[in-house]
DRENMILUM-304154 format. One line per 8 residues: their letters; for each residue y, x, z of C-alpha. Coordinates in nm, 2 decimals, always signed. Example, Ala and Ser with C-alpha at 12.3 -4.5 7.8 and 13.67 -1.06 7.14 Angstrom:
2
AS> -0.45/+1.23/+0.78; -0.11/+1.37/+0.71
END
This chain:
194
MNQEEVIH> -5.25/+2.29/+4.79; -5.41/+2.21/+5.12; -5.27/+2.01/+5.42; -5.14/+2.32/+5.60; -4.95/+2.43/+5.29; -4.79/+2.08/+5.25; -4.68/+2.09/+5.62; -4.54/+2.45/+5.58
IFKKSGAM> -4.33/+2.33/+5.28; -4.20/+2.04/+5.48; -4.10/+2.27/+5.77; -3.96/+2.54/+5.54; -3.73/+2.28/+5.36; -3.62/+2.11/+5.68; -3.80/+1.79/+5.59; -4.00/+1.78/+5.91
MEGHFVLT> -3.74/+1.70/+6.17; -3.75/+1.68/+6.55; -3.54/+1.45/+6.78; -3.55/+1.08/+6.86; -3.60/+0.87/+6.55; -3.65/+0.50/+6.49; -3.89/+0.48/+6.19; -3.87/+0.21/+5.92
SGYHSPHY> -4.16/+0.04/+6.10; -3.95/+0.01/+6.41; -4.15/+0.26/+6.61; -3.98/+0.54/+6.80; -4.10/+0.90/+6.74; -3.99/+1.26/+6.82; -4.08/+1.36/+6.46; -3.95/+1.24/+6.13
FQCARVLQ> -4.05/+1.34/+5.77; -3.74/+1.32/+5.55; -3.91/+1.35/+5.21; -3.57/+1.36/+5.03; -3.51/+1.70/+5.17; -3.83/+1.84/+5.02; -3.83/+1.64/+4.70; -3.48/+1.76/+4.61
YPEYNTAF> -3.66/+2.08/+4.50; -3.83/+2.03/+4.16; -4.11/+2.28/+4.23; -4.22/+2.08/+4.54; -4.18/+1.74/+4.38; -4.38/+1.85/+4.07; -4.65/+2.02/+4.28; -4.70/+1.71/+4.50
SKQIANHF> -4.68/+1.47/+4.20; -4.94/+1.67/+4.00; -5.19/+1.65/+4.29; -5.15/+1.27/+4.30; -5.16/+1.24/+3.92; -5.47/+1.46/+3.90; -5.64/+1.25/+4.17; -5.60/+0.93/+3.97
SNHRIDAV> -5.64/+1.09/+3.62; -5.98/+0.93/+3.58; -5.82/+0.58/+3.60; -5.65/+0.39/+3.32; -5.29/+0.35/+3.45; -5.03/+0.14/+3.27; -4.75/+0.19/+3.52; -4.64/+0.35/+3.85
ISPAVGGI> -4.44/+0.15/+4.10; -4.28/+0.27/+4.42; -4.11/+0.09/+4.71; -3.74/+0.17/+4.72; -3.60/+0.40/+4.83; -3.83/+0.67/+4.96; -4.10/+0.66/+4.70; -3.88/+0.65/+4.39
VLGTEVGR> -3.84/+1.02/+4.33; -4.21/+1.09/+4.37; -4.32/+0.79/+4.18; -4.09/+0.88/+3.88; -4.24/+1.23/+3.86; -4.60/+1.10/+3.89; -4.52/+0.85/+3.61; -4.37/+1.13/+3.40
ILNVKTIF> -4.68/+1.35/+3.45; -4.91/+1.05/+3.36; -4.68/+0.95/+3.07; -4.65/+0.59/+3.18; -4.36/+0.36/+3.27; -4.22/+0.39/+3.62; -4.05/+0.12/+3.81; -3.96/+0.04/+4.17
AERENGKM> -3.95/-0.26/+4.39; -3.66/-0.32/+4.63; -3.57/-0.55/+4.91; -3.37/-0.86/+4.84; -3.33/-1.10/+5.14; -3.59/-0.90/+5.33; -3.86/-0.93/+5.05; -3.98/-0.68/+4.80
VLRRGFEI> -3.89/-0.79/+4.45; -3.84/-0.65/+4.10; -3.48/-0.63/+3.98; -3.29/-0.43/+3.71; -3.50/-0.58/+3.43; -3.82/-0.43/+3.56; -4.14/-0.62/+3.47; -4.50/-0.63/+3.56
RKDERILV> -4.73/-0.78/+3.29; -5.05/-0.97/+3.35; -5.35/-0.74/+3.36; -5.15/-0.42/+3.39; -5.32/-0.15/+3.60; -5.06/-0.01/+3.84; -5.06/+0.29/+4.07; -4.84/+0.27/+4.38
CEDVVTTG> -4.66/+0.58/+4.50; -4.49/+0.63/+4.83; -4.35/+0.93/+5.02; -4.46/+0.87/+5.38; -4.69/+0.60/+5.52; -4.68/+0.50/+5.89; -4.79/+0.14/+5.91; -4.80/+0.09/+5.53
GSVFEVID> -4.58/-0.22/+5.55; -4.38/-0.15/+5.23; -4.69/-0.05/+5.03; -4.87/-0.37/+5.14; -4.57/-0.57/+5.02; -4.57/-0.39/+4.68; -4.95/-0.44/+4.64; -4.89/-0.82/+4.71
LIREFKAS> -4.61/-0.81/+4.45; -4.83/-0.66/+4.18; -5.09/-0.93/+4.25; -4.83/-1.20/+4.22; -4.79/-1.10/+3.86; -5.17/-1.11/+3.80; -5.18/-0.74/+3.76; -5.42/-0.49/+3.93
PIGVGFII> -5.32/-0.23/+4.19; -5.56/+0.05/+4.12; -5.46/+0.29/+4.40; -5.20/+0.43/+4.63; -5.08/+0.79/+4.62; -4.86/+0.93/+4.89; -4.76/+1.27/+5.04; -4.78/+1.22/+5.42
DRSNGKVN> -5.01/+0.98/+5.60; -4.86/+0.95/+5.94; -5.14/+0.71/+6.05; -5.40/+0.99/+6.01; -5.62/+0.76/+5.79; -5.59/+0.45/+6.00; -5.39/+0.25/+5.74; -5.64/+0.10/+5.49
FSIEQFSL> -5.50/-0.05/+5.17; -5.84/-0.18/+5.06; -5.80/+0.00/+4.73; -5.84/+0.37/+4.65; -5.58/+0.58/+4.84; -5.50/+0.95/+4.84; -5.26/+1.15/+5.06; -5.18/+1.52/+5.05
ARIEVIKF> -5.16/+1.54/+5.43; -5.29/+1.33/+5.72; -5.11/+1.36/+6.05; -5.11/+1.15/+6.36; -4.75/+1.18/+6.47; -4.66/+1.04/+6.82; -4.49/+0.70/+6.80; -4.39/+0.45/+7.06
AENEIPDW> -4.31/+0.08/+7.05; -3.96/-0.02/+7.17; -4.09/-0.12/+7.52; -4.31/+0.20/+7.56; -4.05/+0.47/+7.50; -4.10/+0.75/+7.75; -3.80/+0.88/+7.96; -3.80/+1.22/+7.79
LAELPITK> -3.76/+1.06/+7.45; -3.51/+0.79/+7.57; -3.28/+1.07/+7.69; -3.23/+1.19/+7.33; -2.97/+1.03/+7.10; -3.13/+0.78/+6.85; -3.13/+0.85/+6.48; -3.24/+0.58/+6.23
PGSRKLNE> -3.31/+0.78/+5.91; -3.52/+0.52/+5.73; -3.40/+0.32/+5.43; -3.46/-0.03/+5.58; -3.18/-0.17/+5.81; -3.29/-0.22/+6.16; -3.12/-0.43/+6.43; -2.88/-0.21/+6.63
KS> -2.88/-0.22/+7.01; -2.54/-0.26/+7.17
END
């Protein structure tokens, strides 16, 4: 499956949306990738997950971890294909932590899976979390790279599609975008404007 086929699947499933979105990173964009809309279809989730699993199949992987919430569905399927345990990190008091009895053991080799990367903030936090447990992050697999290759995790990384989507800082929003109603579809709570 090439990049054009991935984008076609996102458009076909309604997962590539247009409007005025505030991304999890805080940037504003006229486009948003709602991976939950595409990953609800097992054939797409499995197809994407197989590509990520195949890419990292030459590595010894003990576990797959994803940042909550976006990466959980993908990470679970990648872990199933690789036949390794799958866990996720979630925010508690603004920090990525392990809960629900999940553990990372010293010297485990762990693959990070995420749905969409814009700035990579959540993935960087999960990589730091893995290292806190004296384990090794061996790579990052994700579907959409919104940075078009600009985000560098300093470990092996693999995305199914690289796209540079227009994004604007809060103080740089153009008038044409500011006129559209704001939607905040990400999983992280952002400060609301009054």
